[in-house]
C-alpha positions in Angstrom: 87.3 116.3 118.2 90.1 114.3 117.7 92.6 117.2 116.6 96.6 115.8 116.2 98.7 113.8 113.9 97.5 110.4 112.1 99.0 108.1 109.7 97.6 107.2 106.3 98.5 104.5 103.9 97.9 103.4 101.1 98.7 100.7 98.2 96.6 101.1 94.9 95.4 98.4 92.7 98.9 98.3 90.8 100.7 96.8 93.8 103.6 99.1 93.5 104.1 100.1 96.9 102.8 101.5 100.1 102.7 105.6 100.4 102.6 106.8 103.8 102.1 109.8 104.9 102.1 111.7 108.5 99.3 114.1 108.5 98.4 117.0 111.1 95.0 117.3 111.1 93.1 120.7 113.2 89.5 120.2 111.6 88.1 118.2 108.9 89.6 120.6 105.7 92.6 121.7 107.7 95.0 119.1 106.5 98.7 119.7 106.8 101.1 117.0 105.1 104.0 116.4 107.9 106.2 113.7 106.5 105.5 111.1 103.6 107.6 108.4 101.9 106.7 105.2 99.6 108.2 101.8 100.5 108.4 98.9 98.1 107.0 95.4 98.3 109.2 92.8 98.4 109.5 91.6 94.9 108.0 87.8 96.0 105.2 89.7 97.8 104.2 92.2 95.0 104.6 89.0 92.3 101.9 87.4 94.4 99.7 90.2 94.9 99.8 91.2 91.0 98.8 87.4 89.9 96.0 87.6 92.2 94.6 90.2 90.7 94.3 88.4 87.1 93.9 85.2 88.6 91.5 85.2 91.9 92.0 82.0 93.5 93.9 81.3 96.7 94.4 78.5 99.6 92.9 79.6 102.7 96.4 79.4 104.2 97.9 81.3 101.5 95.4 83.8 101.7 96.4 84.0 105.6 99.8 84.1 105.0 99.7 86.8 102.6 97.3 89.0 104.7 99.8 89.0 107.2 102.9 89.8 105.1 100.7 92.5 103.6 100.2 93.8 106.8 104.3 93.4 108.3 104.8 95.8 105.4 102.4 98.4 105.8 103.8 98.1 109.7 107.2 98.6 108.1 106.1 101.7 106.4 105.0 103.0 109.2 108.1 102.4 111.4 110.2 104.0 108.6 108.0 106.8 108.6 108.6 107.7 112.3 112.2 107.4 112.3 111.8 109.4 109.1 109.8 112.5 110.8 111.6 111.7 114.3 108.2 111.5 115.6 107.4 108.8 118.3 104.3 106.3 118.3 102.7 108.0 121.3 102.3 111.1 119.4 100.2 109.8 116.9 96.3 109.4 117.6 95.4 106.4 114.9 96.8 105.1 111.6 94.2 104.9 108.7 95.1 101.6 106.5 93.8 101.2 103.4 95.2 97.6 102.5 95.4 96.0 99.8 92.7 95.5 97.7 92.7 92.1 95.9 88.7 91.9 94.9 85.8 94.0 94.6 82.5 93.1 93.7 80.0 95.9 93.5 77.4 95.0 91.3 77.0 91.2 92.6 73.6 90.1 94.1 75.4 90.1 97.2 78.3 92.9 96.7 81.1 93.0 98.5 85.2 94.0 98.5 88.2 92.5 99.7 91.3 94.3 101.4 94.1 92.7 103.5 96.8 93.9 105.5 95.3 92.6 108.9 95.1 95.7 110.8 95.6 94.2 114.1 99.2 93.0 113.4 99.8 96.7 112.1 98.3 98.1 115.5 100.6 95.3 117.7 103.3 96.4 115.6 103.5 100.0 115.7 101.9 100.6 119.3 99.4 102.6 117.5 95.2 102.4 116.9 94.4 101.5 113.8 91.8 102.0 111.1 91.2 99.5 108.5 88.2 98.0 106.5 87.1 101.4 105.3 85.1 100.0 102.2 82.3 97.9 103.6 80.3 100.0 105.9 79.5 102.2 102.9 78.5 98.4 100.5 76.5 97.3 103.6 74.1 100.6 103.1 74.0 100.0 99.0 77.0 101.5 97.7 79.9 101.3 95.7 82.5 101.2 98.2 84.3 103.4 96.1 85.8 105.5 95.5 86.1 107.5 99.0 88.7 110.3 97.8 85.7 112.5 96.5 84.9 113.6 100.3 88.3 114.3 100.6 88.9 116.0 98.0 85.2 118.1 98.8 86.5 119.0 102.3 90.0 120.2 101.5 89.1 121.9 98.4 85.6 123.9 99.7 85.1 127.1 98.2 86.8 126.7 95.0 85.1 127.0 91.3 83.7 124.2 89.3 86.8 121.6 89.5 87.7 117.9 88.2 90.3 116.3 90.2 91.8 113.1 88.3 93.1 110.4 90.2 96.1 108.2 87.9 96.7 105.2 89.8 96.0 101.9 88.4 92.1 102.5 88.0 91.3 106.4 87.4 88.6 108.3 89.1 87.2 111.9 89.0 85.6 113.9 91.7 83.7 116.2 90.4 83.7 119.6 92.6 80.9 122.0 91.2 82.0 125.5 93.2 81.3 127.3 96.0 81.1 126.3 99.7 78.4 124.2 99.4 78.6 122.8 95.9 77.5 119.3 94.9 80.4 116.7 94.9 80.0 113.4 92.5 82.6 111.2 91.1 83.5 107.6 90.0 86.1 105.6 88.3 86.3 105.9 84.6 88.2 103.0 83.5 92.0 101.7 83.6 94.8 104.3 84.0 98.0 103.0 84.7 97.4 99.6 85.0 97.0 98.0 81.7 99.9 99.8 80.4 102.6 98.9 83.3 101.5 95.5 82.9 102.0 95.5 78.7 105.8 97.4 79.9 106.4 94.7 82.2 105.9 92.0 79.9 107.3 93.6 76.6 110.3 95.8 78.1 111.2 94.0 81.6 110.3 97.2 83.0 107.6 98.4 85.7 106.3 100.9 83.9 107.0 103.2 80.8 108.7 106.5 82.5 107.3 109.4 81.3 105.5 107.6 78.3 108.6 107.5 75.7 107.6 104.1 74.4 103.9 104.8 74.1 105.3 108.1 72.3 107.5 106.1 69.9 104.3 104.2 68.8 100.9 104.6 67.2 97.5 104.8 68.2 95.5 102.3 66.4 91.8 103.1 65.5 90.2 99.8 65.6 92.0 98.5 68.8 90.7 101.7 70.3 87.3 101.6 69.0 87.0 97.9 70.3 88.4 98.4 73.7 85.9 101.7 74.1 82.9 99.3 73.5 83.2 98.1 76.7 79.9 98.4 78.6 81.8 99.7 81.6 82.9 102.8 79.8 79.2 103.6 79.0 77.6 102.5 82.5 76.1 105.3 84.2 77.3 106.6 88.1 77.9 105.4 90.5 80.2 102.9 88.9 83.7 101.2 90.2 85.9 99.1 88.7 89.3 96.9 89.2 91.7 94.6 88.1 88.9 92.0 88.6 87.7 93.5 85.4 90.5 95.5 83.6 93.6 92.9 83.6 95.7 91.2 81.0 92.7 88.7 79.9 90.5 91.7 79.3 93.4 93.4 76.6 94.3 89.6 75.3 90.5 89.5 74.0 90.9 92.8 72.1 94.4 91.5 70.9 92.7 88.4 69.6 92.3 89.2 66.0 95.3 91.5 65.6 98.9 92.1 65.4 100.5 95.1 66.0 103.7 96.3 67.1 104.0 96.5 70.9 104.7 100.1 71.3 101.2 100.8 68.7 99.4 98.5 72.2 101.1 100.9 74.3 100.0 104.1 72.7 96.7 102.7 72.3 96.5 102.0 75.8 97.5 105.1 76.9 94.9 107.1 74.5 92.1 104.6 76.1 92.9 106.2 79.6 93.2 109.7 77.9 90.1 108.9 76.0 88.1 107.7 78.6 88.8 109.9 81.3 88.0 113.0 78.9 84.9 112.1 77.4 83.4 111.7 81.2 84.9 115.2 82.1 83.4 116.5 78.1 79.7 116.1 79.3 79.6 117.9 82.3 77.5 121.0 83.3 79.1 123.0 84.2 82.1 122.3 82.8 84.9 122.6 85.1 87.4 125.8 85.4 89.7 123.2 86.4 91.1 120.0 86.3 93.7 118.7 88.7 95.7 115.4 88.2 97.3 113.3 90.7 98.6 110.0 91.4 101.4 107.9 89.4 100.1 108.6 86.1 100.8 112.7 86.8 104.3 112.2 86.3 103.3 110.9 82.8 104.1 114.0 80.3 102.6 111.9 77.5 99.8 111.0 79.3 99.3 114.7 80.5 99.5 116.0 76.9 96.7 113.4 75.3 94.4 114.4 78.2 95.3 118.4 77.4 94.8 117.7 74.1 91.4 115.8 74.2 90.0 118.1 76.9 87.7 121.3 76.3 89.8 124.0 75.7 87.9 126.2 78.3 89.4 123.8 81.0 92.6 124.3 82.5 95.0 121.0 83.5 97.4 121.4 86.2 97.9 119.4 89.4 96.5 118.6 92.6 100.5 120.2 94.0 98.7 123.6 92.3 96.2 123.4 95.6 98.6 122.2 98.2 97.6 118.5 97.6 100.6 116.2 97.3 100.4 114.3 93.6 102.0 111.3 94.6 100.2 111.0 98.2 96.6 112.3 97.8 95.4 108.9 98.6 97.7 108.4 101.8 96.2 111.9 102.9 92.5 110.9 102.0 93.3 108.3 104.6 94.8 109.9 107.4 91.6 112.2 106.9 89.2 109.1 107.0 90.8 107.9 110.1 90.5 111.0 111.6 86.7 111.3 110.7 86.0 107.6 112.2 87.6 109.0 115.7 85.9 112.5 115.4 82.9 109.9 115.2 81.9 111.9 112.0 80.5 110.3 108.6 83.2 109.6 105.8 81.7 108.9 102.6 79.1 110.8 100.1 76.1 109.4 99.3 76.2 111.2 96.0 79.6 109.5 94.6 79.3 105.9 96.1 75.1 105.5 95.9 74.7 104.5 99.6 71.4 104.8 101.0 72.7 106.8 103.9 76.0 108.6 105.1 78.4 106.2 107.4 81.1 106.5 109.8 84.1 104.3 108.1 86.1 101.9 109.1 86.9 99.2 111.7 88.6 100.2 114.9 91.7 98.1 116.1 93.2 99.1 119.3 97.1 99.0 119.8 96.2 98.4 123.5 93.1 98.0 126.0 91.0 100.9 126.2 
């Protein structure tokens, strides 16, 4: 086993920054977060990434530059984390870098996914072996390549009762733990979490996001718009299923707004209701019904979103935070990719076929050494 210190790096679909976590791992289920921080992309880089999500067209030379700029930002985050924790690069076994997803194509005749942030640059800059490109090995075996966090949740939350973990990032995904030491694990994306709300807030309020859901709270959910959005086939598809900004983006929202005129605050309220509804609809049909629903990700700080989830969910479910079980709300996915780097170095599989639909478990990620072995 490759016990010791690992770093996990994650930037989600909203491209609002890089989460970095320094993690001590002694077994696959024993994880201790030593230090963590979040760094922001510079405004020009973030603008380019967000634009690419909704308009996925780029020249090859610009793609190379963008790949390397994201890698440099990830390397900067590692250097800041090491300085913050007073840790030397040689003390870290490996970095697990998710990269920045710019396109995800799970249902195509030739399925694939693309995360940028050149791992060779991260390894060279930091002097630490880097594991990257985690999703494609699962897809090579017929899987969706996502979500990958459920395997981490299953390992670190081993032995608890029936529980659902809800990650409220740009896109929402759920992990379903049926309970017990050998309980079945499943999970999938449920649809947009913060991405549409953030985009709408940026356009109409010139703010990066709707802090605490205050703007949504000031509006009124429009039933007709909500019904229109809920008609999207993704919400009615059976798992395994994943999605991203290539589907749920501003063009998608504009299509639903084309025949209606609503105050912007009402649109925001309806987008928040869409997130809460699509999550709770999936949980309500589970058997057994979970005892606990644990929230993580940026949306867990949106008190109005949490309130609407609590209002819509079955009263037998208790809604809390992953922090209640020792998993930091803001760094859950960064912790997961540190854990996946540990799994790679230990020659252990990292995907769950019950989640991704792959034909077999696989060791995830490519190895990018800092120095010749």
